[in-house]
mmJSON file of the N, C-alpha and C atoms, coordinates in Angstrom:
{"data_MODEL":{"atom_site":{
"group_PDB":["ATOM","ATOM","ATOM","ATOM","ATOM","ATOM","ATOM","ATOM","ATOM","ATOM","ATOM","ATOM","ATOM","ATOM","ATOM","ATOM","ATOM","ATOM","ATOM","ATOM","ATOM","ATOM","ATOM","ATOM","ATOM","ATOM","ATOM","ATOM","ATOM","ATOM","ATOM","ATOM","ATOM","ATOM","ATOM","ATOM","ATOM","ATOM","ATOM","ATOM","ATOM","ATOM","ATOM","ATOM","ATOM","ATOM","ATOM","ATOM","ATOM","ATOM","ATOM","ATOM","ATOM","ATOM","ATOM","ATOM","ATOM","ATOM","ATOM","ATOM","ATOM","ATOM","ATOM","ATOM","ATOM","ATOM","ATOM","ATOM","ATOM","ATOM","ATOM","ATOM","ATOM","ATOM","ATOM","ATOM","ATOM","ATOM","ATOM","ATOM","ATOM","ATOM","ATOM","ATOM","ATOM","ATOM","ATOM","ATOM","ATOM","ATOM","ATOM","ATOM","ATOM","ATOM","ATOM","ATOM","ATOM","ATOM","ATOM","ATOM","ATOM","ATOM","ATOM","ATOM","ATOM","ATOM","ATOM","ATOM","ATOM","ATOM","ATOM","ATOM","ATOM","ATOM","ATOM","ATOM","ATOM","ATOM","ATOM","ATOM","ATOM","ATOM","ATOM","ATOM","ATOM","ATOM","ATOM","ATOM","ATOM","ATOM","ATOM","ATOM","ATOM","ATOM","ATOM","ATOM","ATOM","ATOM","ATOM","ATOM","ATOM","ATOM","ATOM","ATOM","ATOM","ATOM","ATOM","ATOM","ATOM","ATOM","ATOM","ATOM","ATOM","ATOM","ATOM","ATOM","ATOM","ATOM","ATOM","ATOM","ATOM","ATOM","ATOM","ATOM","ATOM","ATOM","ATOM","ATOM","ATOM","ATOM","ATOM","ATOM","ATOM","ATOM","ATOM","ATOM","ATOM","ATOM","ATOM","ATOM","ATOM","ATOM","ATOM","ATOM","ATOM","ATOM","ATOM","ATOM","ATOM","ATOM","ATOM","ATOM","ATOM","ATOM","ATOM","ATOM","ATOM","ATOM","ATOM","ATOM","ATOM","ATOM","ATOM","ATOM","ATOM","ATOM","ATOM","ATOM","ATOM","ATOM","ATOM","ATOM","ATOM","ATOM","ATOM","ATOM","ATOM","ATOM","ATOM","ATOM","ATOM","ATOM","ATOM","ATOM","ATOM","ATOM","ATOM","ATOM","ATOM","ATOM","ATOM","ATOM","ATOM","ATOM"],
"id":[1,2,3,4,5,6,7,8,9,10,11,12,13,14,15,16,17,18,19,20,21,22,23,24,25,26,27,28,29,30,31,32,33,34,35,36,37,38,39,40,41,42,43,44,45,46,47,48,49,50,51,52,53,54,55,56,57,58,59,60,61,62,63,64,65,66,67,68,69,70,71,72,73,74,75,76,77,78,79,80,81,82,83,84,85,86,87,88,89,90,91,92,93,94,95,96,97,98,99,100,101,102,103,104,105,106,107,108,109,110,111,112,113,114,115,116,117,118,119,120,121,122,123,124,125,126,127,128,129,130,131,132,133,134,135,136,137,138,139,140,141,142,143,144,145,146,147,148,149,150,151,152,153,154,155,156,157,158,159,160,161,162,163,164,165,166,167,168,169,170,171,172,173,174,175,176,177,178,179,180,181,182,183,184,185,186,187,188,189,190,191,192,193,194,195,196,197,198,199,200,201,202,203,204,205,206,207,208,209,210,211,212,213,214,215,216,217,218,219,220,221,222,223,224,225,226,227,228,229,230,231,232,233,234],
"type_symbol":["N","C","C","N","C","C","N","C","C","N","C","C","N","C","C","N","C","C","N","C","C","N","C","C","N","C","C","N","C","C","N","C","C","N","C","C","N","C","C","N","C","C","N","C","C","N","C","C","N","C","C","N","C","C","N","C","C","N","C","C","N","C","C","N","C","C","N","C","C","N","C","C","N","C","C","N","C","C","N","C","C","N","C","C","N","C","C","N","C","C","N","C","C","N","C","C","N","C","C","N","C","C","N","C","C","N","C","C","N","C","C","N","C","C","N","C","C","N","C","C","N","C","C","N","C","C","N","C","C","N","C","C","N","C","C","N","C","C","N","C","C","N","C","C","N","C","C","N","C","C","N","C","C","N","C","C","N","C","C","N","C","C","N","C","C","N","C","C","N","C","C","N","C","C","N","C","C","N","C","C","N","C","C","N","C","C","N","C","C","N","C","C","N","C","C","N","C","C","N","C","C","N","C","C","N","C","C","N","C","C","N","C","C","N","C","C","N","C","C","N","C","C","N","C","C","N","C","C","N","C","C","N","C","C"],
"label_atom_id":["N","CA","C","N","CA","C","N","CA","C","N","CA","C","N","CA","C","N","CA","C","N","CA","C","N","CA","C","N","CA","C","N","CA","C","N","CA","C","N","CA","C","N","CA","C","N","CA","C","N","CA","C","N","CA","C","N","CA","C","N","CA","C","N","CA","C","N","CA","C","N","CA","C","N","CA","C","N","CA","C","N","CA","C","N","CA","C","N","CA","C","N","CA","C","N","CA","C","N","CA","C","N","CA","C","N","CA","C","N","CA","C","N","CA","C","N","CA","C","N","CA","C","N","CA","C","N","CA","C","N","CA","C","N","CA","C","N","CA","C","N","CA","C","N","CA","C","N","CA","C","N","CA","C","N","CA","C","N","CA","C","N","CA","C","N","CA","C","N","CA","C","N","CA","C","N","CA","C","N","CA","C","N","CA","C","N","CA","C","N","CA","C","N","CA","C","N","CA","C","N","CA","C","N","CA","C","N","CA","C","N","CA","C","N","CA","C","N","CA","C","N","CA","C","N","CA","C","N","CA","C","N","CA","C","N","CA","C","N","CA","C","N","CA","C","N","CA","C","N","CA","C","N","CA","C","N","CA","C","N","CA","C","N","CA","C","N","CA","C","N","CA","C"],
"label_alt_id":[null,null,null,null,null,null,null,null,null,null,null,null,null,null,null,null,null,null,null,null,null,null,null,null,null,null,null,null,null,null,null,null,null,null,null,null,null,null,null,null,null,null,null,null,null,null,null,null,null,null,null,null,null,null,null,null,null,null,null,null,null,null,null,null,null,null,null,null,null,null,null,null,null,null,null,null,null,null,null,null,null,null,null,null,null,null,null,null,null,null,null,null,null,null,null,null,null,null,null,null,null,null,null,null,null,null,null,null,null,null,null,null,null,null,null,null,null,null,null,null,null,null,null,null,null,null,null,null,null,null,null,null,null,null,null,null,null,null,null,null,null,null,null,null,null,null,null,null,null,null,null,null,null,null,null,null,null,null,null,null,null,null,null,null,null,null,null,null,null,null,null,null,null,null,null,null,null,null,null,null,null,null,null,null,null,null,null,null,null,null,null,null,null,null,null,null,null,null,null,null,null,null,null,null,null,null,null,null,null,null,null,null,null,null,null,null,null,null,null,null,null,null,null,null,null,null,null,null,null,null,null,null,null,null],
"label_comp_id":["MET","MET","MET","ILE","ILE","ILE","PHE","PHE","PHE","ASP","ASP","ASP","LYS","LYS","LYS","LEU","LEU","LEU","LEU","LEU","LEU","ARG","ARG","ARG","LYS","LYS","LYS","MET","MET","MET","GLU","GLU","GLU","ASP","ASP","ASP","GLY","GLY","GLY","GLY","GLY","GLY","THR","THR","THR","ILE","ILE","ILE","ARG","ARG","ARG","ASP","ASP","ASP","ARG","ARG","ARG","ASP","ASP","ASP","VAL","VAL","VAL","VAL","VAL","VAL","CYS","CYS","CYS","ARG","ARG","ARG","CYS","CYS","CYS","LYS","LYS","LYS","GLY","GLY","GLY","VAL","VAL","VAL","ARG","ARG","ARG","ALA","ALA","ALA","GLY","GLY","GLY","GLN","GLN","GLN","VAL","VAL","VAL","ARG","ARG","ARG","ALA","ALA","ALA","CYS","CYS","CYS","ILE","ILE","ILE","ARG","ARG","ARG","GLN","GLN","GLN","GLY","GLY","GLY","ASN","ASN","ASN","THR","THR","THR","THR","THR","THR","LEU","LEU","LEU","GLU","GLU","GLU","ALA","ALA","ALA","LEU","LEU","LEU","GLN","GLN","GLN","GLU","GLU","GLU","LYS","LYS","LYS","LEU","LEU","LEU","GLY","GLY","GLY","VAL","VAL","VAL","MET","MET","MET","SER","SER","SER","ASP","ASP","ASP","CYS","CYS","CYS","GLY","GLY","GLY","PHE","PHE","PHE","CYS","CYS","CYS","GLU","GLU","GLU","TYR","TYR","TYR","LYS","LYS","LYS","ILE","ILE","ILE","ARG","ARG","ARG","ARG","ARG","ARG","LEU","LEU","LEU","LEU","LEU","LEU","GLU","GLU","GLU","GLU","GLU","GLU","GLU","GLU","GLU","GLN","GLN","GLN","ALA","ALA","ALA","GLU","GLU","GLU","ILE","ILE","ILE","SER","SER","SER","ASN","ASN","ASN","GLY","GLY","GLY"],
"label_asym_id":["A","A","A","A","A","A","A","A","A","A","A","A","A","A","A","A","A","A","A","A","A","A","A","A","A","A","A","A","A","A","A","A","A","A","A","A","A","A","A","A","A","A","A","A","A","A","A","A","A","A","A","A","A","A","A","A","A","A","A","A","A","A","A","A","A","A","A","A","A","A","A","A","A","A","A","A","A","A","A","A","A","A","A","A","A","A","A","A","A","A","A","A","A","A","A","A","A","A","A","A","A","A","A","A","A","A","A","A","A","A","A","A","A","A","A","A","A","A","A","A","A","A","A","A","A","A","A","A","A","A","A","A","A","A","A","A","A","A","A","A","A","A","A","A","A","A","A","A","A","A","A","A","A","A","A","A","A","A","A","A","A","A","A","A","A","A","A","A","A","A","A","A","A","A","A","A","A","A","A","A","A","A","A","A","A","A","A","A","A","A","A","A","A","A","A","A","A","A","A","A","A","A","A","A","A","A","A","A","A","A","A","A","A","A","A","A","A","A","A","A","A","A","A","A","A","A","A","A","A","A","A","A","A","A"],
"label_entity_id":["1","1","1","1","1","1","1","1","1","1","1","1","1","1","1","1","1","1","1","1","1","1","1","1","1","1","1","1","1","1","1","1","1","1","1","1","1","1","1","1","1","1","1","1","1","1","1","1","1","1","1","1","1","1","1","1","1","1","1","1","1","1","1","1","1","1","1","1","1","1","1","1","1","1","1","1","1","1","1","1","1","1","1","1","1","1","1","1","1","1","1","1","1","1","1","1","1","1","1","1","1","1","1","1","1","1","1","1","1","1","1","1","1","1","1","1","1","1","1","1","1","1","1","1","1","1","1","1","1","1","1","1","1","1","1","1","1","1","1","1","1","1","1","1","1","1","1","1","1","1","1","1","1","1","1","1","1","1","1","1","1","1","1","1","1","1","1","1","1","1","1","1","1","1","1","1","1","1","1","1","1","1","1","1","1","1","1","1","1","1","1","1","1","1","1","1","1","1","1","1","1","1","1","1","1","1","1","1","1","1","1","1","1","1","1","1","1","1","1","1","1","1","1","1","1","1","1","1","1","1","1","1","1","1"],
"label_seq_id":[1,1,1,2,2,2,3,3,3,4,4,4,5,5,5,6,6,6,7,7,7,8,8,8,9,9,9,10,10,10,11,11,11,12,12,12,13,13,13,14,14,14,15,15,15,16,16,16,17,17,17,18,18,18,19,19,19,20,20,20,21,21,21,22,22,22,23,23,23,24,24,24,25,25,25,26,26,26,27,27,27,28,28,28,29,29,29,30,30,30,31,31,31,32,32,32,33,33,33,34,34,34,35,35,35,36,36,36,37,37,37,38,38,38,39,39,39,40,40,40,41,41,41,42,42,42,43,43,43,44,44,44,45,45,45,46,46,46,47,47,47,48,48,48,49,49,49,50,50,50,51,51,51,52,52,52,53,53,53,54,54,54,55,55,55,56,56,56,57,57,57,58,58,58,59,59,59,60,60,60,61,61,61,62,62,62,63,63,63,64,64,64,65,65,65,66,66,66,67,67,67,68,68,68,69,69,69,70,70,70,71,71,71,72,72,72,73,73,73,74,74,74,75,75,75,76,76,76,77,77,77,78,78,78],
"pdbx_PDB_ins_code":[null,null,null,null,null,null,null,null,null,null,null,null,null,null,null,null,null,null,null,null,null,null,null,null,null,null,null,null,null,null,null,null,null,null,null,null,null,null,null,null,null,null,null,null,null,null,null,null,null,null,null,null,null,null,null,null,null,null,null,null,null,null,null,null,null,null,null,null,null,null,null,null,null,null,null,null,null,null,null,null,null,null,null,null,null,null,null,null,null,null,null,null,null,null,null,null,null,null,null,null,null,null,null,null,null,null,null,null,null,null,null,null,null,null,null,null,null,null,null,null,null,null,null,null,null,null,null,null,null,null,null,null,null,null,null,null,null,null,null,null,null,null,null,null,null,null,null,null,null,null,null,null,null,null,null,null,null,null,null,null,null,null,null,null,null,null,null,null,null,null,null,null,null,null,null,null,null,null,null,null,null,null,null,null,null,null,null,null,null,null,null,null,null,null,null,null,null,null,null,null,null,null,null,null,null,null,null,null,null,null,null,null,null,null,null,null,null,null,null,null,null,null,null,null,null,null,null,null,null,null,null,null,null,null],
"Cartn_x":[0.817,0.0,0.865,1.32,2.149,3.452,4.021,5.302,5.143,3.992,3.721,3.661,3.036,2.973,4.362,5.184,6.545,7.358,7.252,8.001,7.56,6.269,5.776,6.291,6.287,6.765,8.242,9.018,10.444,10.666,9.885,10.034,9.666,8.779,8.379,9.386,10.453,11.467,11.173,10.181,9.858,10.939,10.939,11.957,11.528,12.508,12.262,12.493,11.463,11.563,12.23,12.873,13.564,12.632,11.379,10.454,9.904,10.152,9.657,10.378,9.603,10.181,10.705,11.985,12.572,12.849,12.956,13.119,12.025,11.027,9.876,10.238,11.066,11.412,12.081,12.938,13.683,13.148,12.163,11.587,12.539,13.389,14.399,13.855,14.03,13.564,14.711,14.341,15.327,16.309,15.841,16.722,17.811,17.476,18.468,19.538,19.109,20.053,20.961,20.384,21.189,22.215,21.785,22.703,23.836,23.517,24.526,25.541,25.069,25.957,26.874,26.315,27.109,28.152,27.951,28.917,30.013,30.013,31.097,30.765,29.542,29.124,28.634,29.566,29.272,29.217,28.977,28.768,27.48,26.918,25.717,25.997,27.174,27.541,27.613,28.181,28.283,26.898,26.015,24.656,23.902,24.128,23.486,23.976,25.273,25.847,25.353,25.338,24.975,23.477,22.651,21.206,20.376,20.973,20.227,19.384,19.479,18.691,19.142,18.271,18.541,18.909,18.574,18.979,17.835,16.616,15.483,14.913,13.968,13.303,14.056,14.832,15.598,14.828,13.559,12.744,13.275,13.957,14.418,15.713,16.333,17.643,17.606,16.575,16.455,16.458,15.703,15.606,16.921,17.574,18.848,19.904,19.936,20.875,20.629,19.373,19.044,19.489,19.229,19.662,21.177,21.866,23.324,23.845,23.278,23.693,23.431,22.262,21.915,22.872,23.153,24.052,25.478,25.941,27.291,27.394,26.34,26.327,26.337,25.579,25.524,26.897,27.568,28.891,29.89,29.817,30.725,30.539,29.291,28.99,29.275,29.511,29.907,29.31],
"Cartn_y":[-1.184,0.0,1.253,1.651,2.85,2.655,1.454,1.201,1.115,0.636,0.634,2.066,2.948,4.358,4.977,4.662,5.2,4.694,3.408,2.843,3.477,3.649,4.303,5.729,6.433,7.813,7.847,6.915,6.879,6.523,5.596,5.208,6.352,7.213,8.378,9.517,9.309,10.342,11.281,10.957,11.792,11.714,12.685,12.707,11.838,11.322,10.572,11.545,11.788,12.732,12.064,12.856,12.327,11.517,11.882,11.181,9.878,9.636,8.416,7.183,6.167,4.902,4.191,3.84,3.158,1.689,1.33,-0.076,-0.403,-1.075,-1.392,-2.375,-3.349,-4.381,-3.791,-2.808,-2.194,-0.831,-0.305,0.998,2.156,2.028,3.048,4.067,5.323,6.409,6.917,7.574,8.087,9.043,9.869,10.807,10.109,8.961,8.194,7.647,7.181,6.665,7.788,8.931,10.07,10.487,10.566,10.956,9.944,8.686,7.631,7.734,8.038,8.205,9.4,10.495,11.71,11.507,10.492,10.168,9.246,8.992,8.215,6.789,6.369,5.014,5.022,4.872,5.099,3.824,2.696,1.455,0.809,-0.056,-0.778,-1.629,-2.224,-3.073,-2.276,-1.089,-0.241,0.172,0.513,0.906,-0.28,-1.445,-2.642,-2.915,-2.768,-3.014,-1.999,-0.713,0.354,0.427,0.251,0.477,-0.803,-1.889,-3.142,-3.254,-2.26,-2.285,-3.443,-3.909,-4.978,-6.302,-6.47,-7.684,-8.674,-8.271,-9.183,-9.546,-8.789,-9.159,-8.68,-7.59,-7.073,-6.143,-5.913,-5.054,-3.622,-3.19,-1.811,-1.552,-2.578,-2.39,-1.321,-1.316,-0.319,1.098,1.282,2.604,3.017,2.074,2.368,2.718,1.96,2.255,3.655,3.986,5.303,6.424,6.263,7.275,7.404,6.283,6.289,7.029,6.747,7.432,8.927,9.3,10.719,11.445,10.825,11.464,11.56,10.538,10.578,11.66,11.829,12.904,14.272,14.385,15.641,15.968,14.96,15.149,15.547,14.909,15.209,16.62,17.078,18.415,19.493,19.043,19.821,21.042],
"Cartn_z":[0.0,0.0,0.0,1.175,1.282,0.537,0.653,-0.002,-1.508,-1.959,-3.391,-3.906,-3.15,-3.534,-3.573,-2.558,-2.505,-3.683,-3.983,-5.098,-6.411,-6.603,-7.822,-7.914,-6.792,-6.775,-7.159,-6.64,-6.951,-8.412,-8.938,-10.33,-11.262,-10.8,-11.582,-11.447,-10.709,-10.535,-9.383,-8.555,-7.414,-6.352,-5.48,-4.433,-3.258,-2.576,-1.357,-0.209,0.568,1.677,2.873,3.704,4.884,5.775,5.843,6.74,6.145,4.856,4.21,4.743,5.098,5.526,4.283,4.3,3.151,3.445,4.711,5.102,6.105,5.614,6.445,7.565,7.259,8.242,9.481,9.279,10.385,10.78,10.041,10.363,10.124,9.124,8.844,7.845,8.16,7.296,6.421,5.341,4.385,5.049,5.962,6.654,7.455,8.03,8.77,7.823,6.658,5.672,5.194,4.877,4.42,5.471,6.716,7.79,7.933,7.825,7.934,6.792,5.598,4.446,4.676,5.169,5.421,6.51,7.346,8.389,7.875,6.556,5.966,5.595,5.807,5.452,4.011,3.098,1.683,0.84,1.486,0.741,1.239,0.41,0.82,2.05,2.081,3.213,4.514,4.444,5.633,6.121,5.195,5.578,6.178,5.629,6.163,7.587,7.796,9.125,10.144,9.769,10.708,10.987,9.931,10.063,10.024,9.564,9.458,8.202,7.32,6.09,5.202,4.348,3.38,4.048,5.313,6.004,6.227,5.942,6.103,4.734,4.251,2.987,1.75,1.875,0.74,-0.178,0.096,-0.766,-0.811,0.212,0.301,-0.479,-1.007,-1.642,-2.726,-3.556,-4.617,-4.03,-2.965,-2.353,-1.698,-1.049,-0.4,-1.451,-2.53,-3.629,-4.186,-4.365,-4.909,-3.971,-2.686,-1.716,-1.701,-1.773,-1.785,-3.01,-4.163,-5.395,-5.318,-4.81,-4.694,-3.746,-2.607,-1.631,-2.158,-2.847,-3.411,-4.481,-5.278,-6.277,-5.592,-4.508,-3.749,-3.161,-2.619,-2.029,-3.116,-4.277,-5.395,-5.916,-5.942,-6.443,-5.413,-4.192,-3.075,-2.685],
"occupancy":[1.0,1.0,1.0,1.0,1.0,1.0,1.0,1.0,1.0,1.0,1.0,1.0,1.0,1.0,1.0,1.0,1.0,1.0,1.0,1.0,1.0,1.0,1.0,1.0,1.0,1.0,1.0,1.0,1.0,1.0,1.0,1.0,1.0,1.0,1.0,1.0,1.0,1.0,1.0,1.0,1.0,1.0,1.0,1.0,1.0,1.0,1.0,1.0,1.0,1.0,1.0,1.0,1.0,1.0,1.0,1.0,1.0,1.0,1.0,1.0,1.0,1.0,1.0,1.0,1.0,1.0,1.0,1.0,1.0,1.0,1.0,1.0,1.0,1.0,1.0,1.0,1.0,1.0,1.0,1.0,1.0,1.0,1.0,1.0,1.0,1.0,1.0,1.0,1.0,1.0,1.0,1.0,1.0,1.0,1.0,1.0,1.0,1.0,1.0,1.0,1.0,1.0,1.0,1.0,1.0,1.0,1.0,1.0,1.0,1.0,1.0,1.0,1.0,1.0,1.0,1.0,1.0,1.0,1.0,1.0,1.0,1.0,1.0,1.0,1.0,1.0,1.0,1.0,1.0,1.0,1.0,1.0,1.0,1.0,1.0,1.0,1.0,1.0,1.0,1.0,1.0,1.0,1.0,1.0,1.0,1.0,1.0,1.0,1.0,1.0,1.0,1.0,1.0,1.0,1.0,1.0,1.0,1.0,1.0,1.0,1.0,1.0,1.0,1.0,1.0,1.0,1.0,1.0,1.0,1.0,1.0,1.0,1.0,1.0,1.0,1.0,1.0,1.0,1.0,1.0,1.0,1.0,1.0,1.0,1.0,1.0,1.0,1.0,1.0,1.0,1.0,1.0,1.0,1.0,1.0,1.0,1.0,1.0,1.0,1.0,1.0,1.0,1.0,1.0,1.0,1.0,1.0,1.0,1.0,1.0,1.0,1.0,1.0,1.0,1.0,1.0,1.0,1.0,1.0,1.0,1.0,1.0,1.0,1.0,1.0,1.0,1.0,1.0,1.0,1.0,1.0,1.0,1.0,1.0],
"B_iso_or_equiv":[0.0,0.0,0.0,0.0,0.0,0.0,0.0,0.0,0.0,0.0,0.0,0.0,0.0,0.0,0.0,0.0,0.0,0.0,0.0,0.0,0.0,0.0,0.0,0.0,0.0,0.0,0.0,0.0,0.0,0.0,0.0,0.0,0.0,0.0,0.0,0.0,0.0,0.0,0.0,0.0,0.0,0.0,0.0,0.0,0.0,0.0,0.0,0.0,0.0,0.0,0.0,0.0,0.0,0.0,0.0,0.0,0.0,0.0,0.0,0.0,0.0,0.0,0.0,0.0,0.0,0.0,0.0,0.0,0.0,0.0,0.0,0.0,0.0,0.0,0.0,0.0,0.0,0.0,0.0,0.0,0.0,0.0,0.0,0.0,0.0,0.0,0.0,0.0,0.0,0.0,0.0,0.0,0.0,0.0,0.0,0.0,0.0,0.0,0.0,0.0,0.0,0.0,0.0,0.0,0.0,0.0,0.0,0.0,0.0,0.0,0.0,0.0,0.0,0.0,0.0,0.0,0.0,0.0,0.0,0.0,0.0,0.0,0.0,0.0,0.0,0.0,0.0,0.0,0.0,0.0,0.0,0.0,0.0,0.0,0.0,0.0,0.0,0.0,0.0,0.0,0.0,0.0,0.0,0.0,0.0,0.0,0.0,0.0,0.0,0.0,0.0,0.0,0.0,0.0,0.0,0.0,0.0,0.0,0.0,0.0,0.0,0.0,0.0,0.0,0.0,0.0,0.0,0.0,0.0,0.0,0.0,0.0,0.0,0.0,0.0,0.0,0.0,0.0,0.0,0.0,0.0,0.0,0.0,0.0,0.0,0.0,0.0,0.0,0.0,0.0,0.0,0.0,0.0,0.0,0.0,0.0,0.0,0.0,0.0,0.0,0.0,0.0,0.0,0.0,0.0,0.0,0.0,0.0,0.0,0.0,0.0,0.0,0.0,0.0,0.0,0.0,0.0,0.0,0.0,0.0,0.0,0.0,0.0,0.0,0.0,0.0,0.0,0.0,0.0,0.0,0.0,0.0,0.0,0.0],
"pdbx_formal_charge":[null,null,null,null,null,null,null,null,null,null,null,null,null,null,null,null,null,null,null,null,null,null,null,null,null,null,null,null,null,null,null,null,null,null,null,null,null,null,null,null,null,null,null,null,null,null,null,null,null,null,null,null,null,null,null,null,null,null,null,null,null,null,null,null,null,null,null,null,null,null,null,null,null,null,null,null,null,null,null,null,null,null,null,null,null,null,null,null,null,null,null,null,null,null,null,null,null,null,null,null,null,null,null,null,null,null,null,null,null,null,null,null,null,null,null,null,null,null,null,null,null,null,null,null,null,null,null,null,null,null,null,null,null,null,null,null,null,null,null,null,null,null,null,null,null,null,null,null,null,null,null,null,null,null,null,null,null,null,null,null,null,null,null,null,null,null,null,null,null,null,null,null,null,null,null,null,null,null,null,null,null,null,null,null,null,null,null,null,null,null,null,null,null,null,null,null,null,null,null,null,null,null,null,null,null,null,null,null,null,null,null,null,null,null,null,null,null,null,null,null,null,null,null,null,null,null,null,null,null,null,null,null,null,null],
"auth_seq_id":[1,1,1,2,2,2,3,3,3,4,4,4,5,5,5,6,6,6,7,7,7,8,8,8,9,9,9,10,10,10,11,11,11,12,12,12,13,13,13,14,14,14,15,15,15,16,16,16,17,17,17,18,18,18,19,19,19,20,20,20,21,21,21,22,22,22,23,23,23,24,24,24,25,25,25,26,26,26,27,27,27,28,28,28,29,29,29,30,30,30,31,31,31,32,32,32,33,33,33,34,34,34,35,35,35,36,36,36,37,37,37,38,38,38,39,39,39,40,40,40,41,41,41,42,42,42,43,43,43,44,44,44,45,45,45,46,46,46,47,47,47,48,48,48,49,49,49,50,50,50,51,51,51,52,52,52,53,53,53,54,54,54,55,55,55,56,56,56,57,57,57,58,58,58,59,59,59,60,60,60,61,61,61,62,62,62,63,63,63,64,64,64,65,65,65,66,66,66,67,67,67,68,68,68,69,69,69,70,70,70,71,71,71,72,72,72,73,73,73,74,74,74,75,75,75,76,76,76,77,77,77,78,78,78],
"auth_comp_id":["MET","MET","MET","ILE","ILE","ILE","PHE","PHE","PHE","ASP","ASP","ASP","LYS","LYS","LYS","LEU","LEU","LEU","LEU","LEU","LEU","ARG","ARG","ARG","LYS","LYS","LYS","MET","MET","MET","GLU","GLU","GLU","ASP","ASP","ASP","GLY","GLY","GLY","GLY","GLY","GLY","THR","THR","THR","ILE","ILE","ILE","ARG","ARG","ARG","ASP","ASP","ASP","ARG","ARG","ARG","ASP","ASP","ASP","VAL","VAL","VAL","VAL","VAL","VAL","CYS","CYS","CYS","ARG","ARG","ARG","CYS","CYS","CYS","LYS","LYS","LYS","GLY","GLY","GLY","VAL","VAL","VAL","ARG","ARG","ARG","ALA","ALA","ALA","GLY","GLY","GLY","GLN","GLN","GLN","VAL","VAL","VAL","ARG","ARG","ARG","ALA","ALA","ALA","CYS","CYS","CYS","ILE","ILE","ILE","ARG","ARG","ARG","GLN","GLN","GLN","GLY","GLY","GLY","ASN","ASN","ASN","THR","THR","THR","THR","THR","THR","LEU","LEU","LEU","GLU","GLU","GLU","ALA","ALA","ALA","LEU","LEU","LEU","GLN","GLN","GLN","GLU","GLU","GLU","LYS","LYS","LYS","LEU","LEU","LEU","GLY","GLY","GLY","VAL","VAL","VAL","MET","MET","MET","SER","SER","SER","ASP","ASP","ASP","CYS","CYS","CYS","GLY","GLY","GLY","PHE","PHE","PHE","CYS","CYS","CYS","GLU","GLU","GLU","TYR","TYR","TYR","LYS","LYS","LYS","ILE","ILE","ILE","ARG","ARG","ARG","ARG","ARG","ARG","LEU","LEU","LEU","LEU","LEU","LEU","GLU","GLU","GLU","GLU","GLU","GLU","GLU","GLU","GLU","GLN","GLN","GLN","ALA","ALA","ALA","GLU","GLU","GLU","ILE","ILE","ILE","SER","SER","SER","ASN","ASN","ASN","GLY","GLY","GLY"],
"auth_asym_id":["A","A","A","A","A","A","A","A","A","A","A","A","A","A","A","A","A","A","A","A","A","A","A","A","A","A","A","A","A","A","A","A","A","A","A","A","A","A","A","A","A","A","A","A","A","A","A","A","A","A","A","A","A","A","A","A","A","A","A","A","A","A","A","A","A","A","A","A","A","A","A","A","A","A","A","A","A","A","A","A","A","A","A","A","A","A","A","A","A","A","A","A","A","A","A","A","A","A","A","A","A","A","A","A","A","A","A","A","A","A","A","A","A","A","A","A","A","A","A","A","A","A","A","A","A","A","A","A","A","A","A","A","A","A","A","A","A","A","A","A","A","A","A","A","A","A","A","A","A","A","A","A","A","A","A","A","A","A","A","A","A","A","A","A","A","A","A","A","A","A","A","A","A","A","A","A","A","A","A","A","A","A","A","A","A","A","A","A","A","A","A","A","A","A","A","A","A","A","A","A","A","A","A","A","A","A","A","A","A","A","A","A","A","A","A","A","A","A","A","A","A","A","A","A","A","A","A","A","A","A","A","A","A","A"],
"auth_atom_id":["N","CA","C","N","CA","C","N","CA","C","N","CA","C","N","CA","C","N","CA","C","N","CA","C","N","CA","C","N","CA","C","N","CA","C","N","CA","C","N","CA","C","N","CA","C","N","CA","C","N","CA","C","N","CA","C","N","CA","C","N","CA","C","N","CA","C","N","CA","C","N","CA","C","N","CA","C","N","CA","C","N","CA","C","N","CA","C","N","CA","C","N","CA","C","N","CA","C","N","CA","C","N","CA","C","N","CA","C","N","CA","C","N","CA","C","N","CA","C","N","CA","C","N","CA","C","N","CA","C","N","CA","C","N","CA","C","N","CA","C","N","CA","C","N","CA","C","N","CA","C","N","CA","C","N","CA","C","N","CA","C","N","CA","C","N","CA","C","N","CA","C","N","CA","C","N","CA","C","N","CA","C","N","CA","C","N","CA","C","N","CA","C","N","CA","C","N","CA","C","N","CA","C","N","CA","C","N","CA","C","N","CA","C","N","CA","C","N","CA","C","N","CA","C","N","CA","C","N","CA","C","N","CA","C","N","CA","C","N","CA","C","N","CA","C","N","CA","C","N","CA","C","N","CA","C","N","CA","C","N","CA","C","N","CA","C","N","CA","C","N","CA","C"],
"pdbx_PDB_model_num":[1,1,1,1,1,1,1,1,1,1,1,1,1,1,1,1,1,1,1,1,1,1,1,1,1,1,1,1,1,1,1,1,1,1,1,1,1,1,1,1,1,1,1,1,1,1,1,1,1,1,1,1,1,1,1,1,1,1,1,1,1,1,1,1,1,1,1,1,1,1,1,1,1,1,1,1,1,1,1,1,1,1,1,1,1,1,1,1,1,1,1,1,1,1,1,1,1,1,1,1,1,1,1,1,1,1,1,1,1,1,1,1,1,1,1,1,1,1,1,1,1,1,1,1,1,1,1,1,1,1,1,1,1,1,1,1,1,1,1,1,1,1,1,1,1,1,1,1,1,1,1,1,1,1,1,1,1,1,1,1,1,1,1,1,1,1,1,1,1,1,1,1,1,1,1,1,1,1,1,1,1,1,1,1,1,1,1,1,1,1,1,1,1,1,1,1,1,1,1,1,1,1,1,1,1,1,1,1,1,1,1,1,1,1,1,1,1,1,1,1,1,1,1,1,1,1,1,1,1,1,1,1,1,1]
}}}
């Protein structure tokens, strides 16, 4: 339901807001992922270790990858 809407929004190129839940299994929001990336956790493995994302069902991997790419682009553009 809600996650289907979020996935559709992301596929349409919509933004993922900090308050959006990106990992349902662990209850992790996009803002938490972004903050973790900004603290130097710049690999999927590091995010999985720190936040527990992608460790249960794996449905969030697409969203986590997208957030990681967006944050890395933001950091590069400085």
